[in-house]
C-alpha positions in Angstrom: 251.4 -17.9 -86.4 250.7 -21.6 -87.1 247.6 -23.4 -86.9 247.3 -26.1 -84.3 244.8 -28.5 -86.0 244.6 -30.9 -83.2 244.0 -28.3 -80.5 241.3 -26.7 -82.8 239.5 -29.8 -83.6 239.5 -30.8 -79.8 238.4 -27.6 -78.9 235.3 -27.5 -81.5 234.4 -31.1 -80.4 234.2 -30.2 -76.8 232.4 -26.9 -77.3 229.9 -28.8 -79.7 229.1 -31.6 -77.2 228.5 -29.1 -74.3 225.7 -27.4 -76.1 222.3 -28.8 -76.1 219.5 -27.9 -78.7 217.8 -25.5 -76.4 220.7 -23.8 -75.8 220.7 -22.5 -79.1 216.8 -22.1 -80.1 216.8 -25.4 -81.7 214.0 -27.9 -81.0 215.1 -31.2 -79.4 213.5 -33.5 -81.8 213.5 -37.4 -81.6 215.8 -40.0 -82.2 218.7 -37.7 -80.7 221.6 -40.0 -79.6 224.5 -37.4 -80.1 226.0 -35.7 -77.1 225.4 -32.0 -77.5 224.8 -30.7 -81.1 225.3 -32.5 -84.4 227.8 -31.3 -86.7 225.3 -30.2 -89.2 223.5 -28.4 -86.6 226.6 -26.4 -85.6 227.4 -25.9 -89.5 224.1 -24.1 -89.8 224.3 -22.1 -87.1 227.9 -21.0 -88.0 226.6 -20.3 -91.6 228.9 -22.7 -93.5 228.7 -26.1 -94.9 228.6 -29.4 -92.8 231.4 -30.8 -94.8 233.7 -27.8 -94.0 233.0 -27.7 -90.5 233.5 -31.7 -90.5 236.9 -31.3 -92.0 238.1 -28.9 -89.2 236.9 -31.4 -86.5 239.0 -34.1 -88.5 242.1 -31.7 -88.5 241.9 -31.5 -92.3 241.1 -28.8 -94.8 242.3 -25.3 -95.1 243.0 -22.8 -92.3 239.9 -21.0 -91.4 239.7 -17.1 -92.3 239.2 -14.6 -89.5 235.6 -14.1 -90.8 235.1 -18.0 -90.5 236.5 -17.9 -87.1 234.1 -15.1 -85.8 231.0 -16.8 -87.5 232.0 -20.3 -85.5 232.5 -18.4 -82.3 229.2 -16.8 -82.4 227.6 -20.1 -83.7 229.2 -21.9 -80.9 227.9 -19.1 -78.2 231.5 -18.6 -77.0 232.7 -16.1 -74.5 235.2 -13.6 -75.6 237.9 -15.5 -73.8 236.9 -18.7 -75.8 236.8 -16.7 -79.1 240.1 -15.5 -78.4 241.3 -19.0 -77.7 239.9 -20.2 -80.9 241.7 -17.6 -83.1 244.9 -18.4 -81.5 244.3 -22.2 -82.2 243.9 -21.5 -85.7 246.8 -19.3 -86.0 245.3 -15.8 -86.0 245.6 -12.9 -83.7 242.4 -12.1 -81.7 240.1 -9.3 -82.8 241.1 -6.2 -80.6 238.9 -5.5 -77.5 239.7 -1.9 -77.3 236.3 -1.0 -78.4 232.9 -2.8 -78.5 232.8 -5.4 -81.1 230.0 -7.4 -82.8 230.7 -10.7 -80.9 227.5 -11.4 -78.9 227.7 -12.8 -75.6 226.3 -16.3 -74.9 224.1 -15.1 -72.2 222.4 -12.4 -74.3 222.2 -15.1 -77.1 220.6 -17.6 -74.8 217.7 -15.3 -74.1 217.6 -14.2 -77.6 217.2 -17.7 -78.8 214.2 -18.1 -76.5 212.2 -15.2 -78.1 211.5 -16.5 -81.8 207.6 -16.0 -81.3 208.3 -12.3 -80.4 209.8 -9.3 -82.4 213.3 -8.8 -80.9 216.6 -7.8 -82.1 220.3 -7.4 -80.7 221.8 -4.2 -81.8 225.2 -2.2 -81.1 225.3 1.2 -79.5 225.4 2.7 -83.0 221.9 1.0 -83.8 223.6 -1.7 -85.9 221.4 -4.9 -85.9 223.3 -8.0 -85.4 220.5 -10.4 -84.7 216.8 -10.5 -85.4 213.9 -13.0 -84.7 211.7 -13.8 -87.5 208.8 -11.7 -86.1 211.4 -8.9 -85.7 212.0 -9.2 -89.5 208.3 -9.2 -90.1 207.8 -6.1 -88.4 210.8 -3.9 -89.7 212.4 -5.9 -92.5 215.8 -7.4 -92.4 217.9 -4.7 -90.9 220.8 -7.2 -91.1 220.9 -7.0 -94.7 222.6 -3.4 -94.8 226.4 -2.9 -95.2 228.9 0.1 -94.3 227.3 3.2 -92.5 223.7 2.0 -93.6 223.8 -0.3 -91.0 223.1 2.1 -88.5 219.4 2.8 -87.9 220.6 6.4 -86.8 222.3 6.8 -90.2 219.4 5.6 -92.3 217.1 8.0 -90.5 218.9 10.8 -92.0 219.7 9.5 -95.4 217.1 6.9 -96.2 213.4 8.2 -96.7 212.2 4.5 -96.8 213.4 4.4 -93.2 211.1 6.9 -92.0 207.8 5.4 -93.5 207.9 2.7 -90.8 207.5 5.4 -88.2 204.3 7.5 -87.1 204.8 11.0 -88.8 204.0 12.9 -85.6 207.2 11.1 -83.9 209.6 11.9 -86.7 210.8 15.2 -85.0 211.4 13.4 -81.7 213.1 10.7 -83.5 215.5 12.9 -85.0 216.5 14.6 -81.8 217.1 11.1 -80.2 219.1 9.7 -82.8 221.3 12.9 -83.0 221.5 12.9 -79.0 222.4 9.2 -79.0 225.2 9.4 -81.5 226.8 12.5 -79.9 226.9 10.8 -76.4 228.9 7.7 -78.2 231.0 10.0 -80.2 231.9 11.7 -77.0 232.4 8.1 -75.1 234.6 6.7 -78.0 236.5 9.5 -79.4 237.6 11.3 -82.6 238.8 8.2 -84.4 235.7 6.3 -83.6 233.2 4.8 -86.0 230.9 6.8 -84.2 232.8 10.1 -85.1 233.0 8.9 -88.6 229.2 8.5 -89.0 228.8 11.9 -87.5 231.1 13.4 -90.1 229.3 11.7 -92.9 225.8 12.9 -91.8 227.3 16.3 -91.3 228.1 16.3 -94.9 225.1 14.6 -96.2 222.0 15.9 -94.1 221.0 19.3 -93.6 218.5 18.1 -91.3 221.1 16.3 -89.0 223.5 19.3 -89.1 220.5 21.3 -87.8 219.7 18.9 -85.1 223.3 18.4 -84.1 223.8 22.0 -83.6 221.2 22.0 -80.8 223.8 19.9 -78.8 221.2 17.9 -77.2 222.1 14.7 -74.9 220.0 12.3 -73.0 217.0 12.3 -75.2 215.5 8.8 -74.2 213.3 6.6 -76.2 209.6 6.9 -75.6 207.7 4.3 -73.7 205.7 3.5 -76.6 206.9 3.0 -80.2 204.4 3.6 -82.8 205.0 1.8 -86.2 203.3 2.1 -89.7 203.4 -1.2 -91.3 202.6 -1.6 -95.0 200.5 -4.7 -94.5 198.9 -4.5 -91.1 198.8 -0.6 -90.7 199.6 1.2 -87.4 200.7 -0.7 -84.3 202.0 0.7 -80.7 204.4 -1.6 -79.0 206.4 -1.2 -75.7 210.1 -2.0 -75.8 212.1 -3.6 -73.2 215.8 -3.4 -73.1 218.5 -5.7 -71.8 222.2 -4.3 -72.0 225.3 -6.5 -72.1 228.0 -3.8 -70.6 230.9 -5.9 -71.8 230.0 -5.4 -75.4 227.6 -2.3 -75.3 224.8 -4.5 -77.1 221.2 -4.0 -76.5 218.6 -6.9 -76.5 215.4 -5.0 -77.4 212.2 -7.0 -77.0 208.7 -5.4 -78.6 205.4 -6.5 -76.9 201.8 -5.2 -77.4 199.3 -4.9 -74.6 197.1 -8.0 -74.0 193.9 -7.8 -75.8 194.8 -4.7 -77.7 194.6 -4.2 -81.5 198.4 -4.1 -81.9 198.4 -7.5 -80.4 196.1 -9.1 -82.9 198.3 -7.3 -85.6 201.6 -8.8 -84.2 199.6 -12.3 -84.5 198.8 -11.8 -88.2 202.3 -10.6 -88.9 203.4 -13.9 -87.6 201.2 -15.7 -90.1 202.4 -13.0 -93.1 205.9 -13.3 -92.5 208.8 -11.0 -93.7 207.7 -8.7 -96.4 210.0 -6.8 -98.8 209.8 -3.4 -96.8 212.9 -1.7 -98.2 
């Protein structure tokens, strides 16, 4: 397949001009004369240099890789259909839709972008964190920094002792049951060749505790209403978690809140000042 440079440039310009700063969680600012977003704003959202992005809109430069296109699609808040169109314009086959992917739907992103003063994250059905707000990073550390199976919180729970230190010890037994139960349901849903099945096989080989809990064959173990954390800087917190599901991609937006006037609310306010700490 060959790249359609003119079509790609026009599509990028149209999508950039259709977005306003508030659509992507940016302040409006003063002296804004550009229709939509500026090129440098889009480049920052797509994690690339402004010069590279500008060359795409000018119909010059190298053909973008699939990884770069995925980043552009996410930065421009494209729908799945728009993402596939972008790939085809650039001369690449679009990613398969046979299983949930990592492209976050624009509706979920619009909500997420308005939660920057709240602990929140977007996760896959396997507990892989795709996005975190700054206060979410301050609460649990940067969960997007992991690679391979360790991206899954459930996998880390059984293989990385540091993960457990963030949670109240009295909840550990329940959380082990919950993570094993959730993984079992995803394995059943996605089948033997799925990433979920691969994670289960790895854990069966690596963790005696996982093997013991897995053998109980529990399903439907739901999260508790209140999540209890033990933060190394501010101590114990009790937070409620509200969940919003994007059924098309099986992504979950998790928003953590503290009861008004509670000690946990005061600690969240302190965390917003302290910022992210090296929790790992």
